[in-house]
C-alpha distance (Angstrom), angle and dihedral (degrees) to the residues before:
residue distance angle dihedral
M1 . . .
R2 3.80 . .
S3 3.81 90.0 .
V4 3.82 89.6 63.6
G5 3.79 95.5 47.9
Y6 3.79 109.4 -83.7
D7 3.81 111.0 138.3
F8 3.78 96.3 -165.2
V9 3.79 124.3 40.3
A10 3.80 121.3 178.6
S11 3.75 122.8 -170.4
Q12 3.75 137.7 170.9
H13 3.77 123.0 -168.2
F14 3.79 118.8 -144.4
G15 3.76 126.1 -159.2
I16 3.81 121.4 -140.8
G17 3.81 89.7 -95.7
M18 3.81 90.3 63.5
N19 3.81 96.4 54.8
S20 3.82 107.2 117.6
H21 3.82 103.0 158.9
Q22 3.77 105.6 69.2
C23 3.80 110.0 -166.7
G24 3.75 142.2 151.5
T25 3.77 104.5 51.7
V26 3.83 96.0 128.7
I27 3.81 118.8 51.2
A28 3.80 116.6 -138.0
G29 3.79 121.9 -156.6
A30 3.78 146.2 120.0
A31 3.81 99.5 -93.0
P32 3.83 120.5 70.8
R33 3.80 88.8 -153.4
T34 3.81 92.4 63.8
S35 3.81 103.3 26.5
V36 3.78 142.2 42.2
L37 3.82 97.7 -146.4
D38 3.78 132.8 41.9
P39 3.85 119.1 -126.2
W40 3.83 88.6 -85.6
C41 3.83 91.9 56.7
R42 3.80 93.3 -107.6
A43 3.79 117.0 139.2
H44 3.80 113.3 -108.6
D45 3.80 93.6 -142.6
L46 3.83 101.6 38.8
E47 3.78 119.5 57.4
N48 3.79 97.5 -153.3
L49 3.82 103.5 39.9
W50 3.79 125.4 101.3
V51 3.81 123.7 174.0
V52 3.78 111.9 -151.0
D53 3.77 101.8 160.6
A54 3.82 125.1 94.4
G55 3.81 90.7 -74.2
F56 3.81 91.7 92.1
F57 3.83 92.2 60.0
P58 3.81 114.8 102.8
S59 3.82 87.8 -145.8
S60 3.79 141.1 -30.5
G61 3.77 133.6 -124.3
A62 3.77 124.6 -147.3
M63 3.81 94.2 -77.2
N64 3.78 121.9 95.9
P65 3.83 107.6 -99.2
A66 3.84 96.0 -153.9
L67 3.83 97.0 109.9
T68 3.81 92.9 47.2
I69 3.80 90.2 49.3
A70 3.82 90.5 50.9
A71 3.81 91.7 47.3
Q72 3.81 91.5 49.6
A73 3.81 91.0 49.8
L74 3.82 90.5 51.8
R75 3.83 90.3 47.4
V76 3.79 92.4 51.0
V77 3.81 93.1 49.1
A78 3.81 93.4 45.3
E79 3.82 93.7 50.6
S80 3.78 97.9 41.6
D81 3.76 136.9 61.4
L82 3.82 90.1 -100.6
A83 3.81 92.6 94.4
S84 3.80 93.7 63.6
């Protein structure tokens, strides 16, 4: 980061025991051959299953993902037939 101009760089390394935001257990994508969910978090193989927890994340940084999970759940409901 310093090599691109940042004067101050803070970092904190976490071991596996410190990981509290488990994400990324269900791959989302367009192709059923390479993913479990479609881009709208609907299962490719089950017509009535949506996954709107942190499983659809490819990974998670150090920040709590709760607001992004809530926003994704609202997006999925708004763009699907779940709202009716």
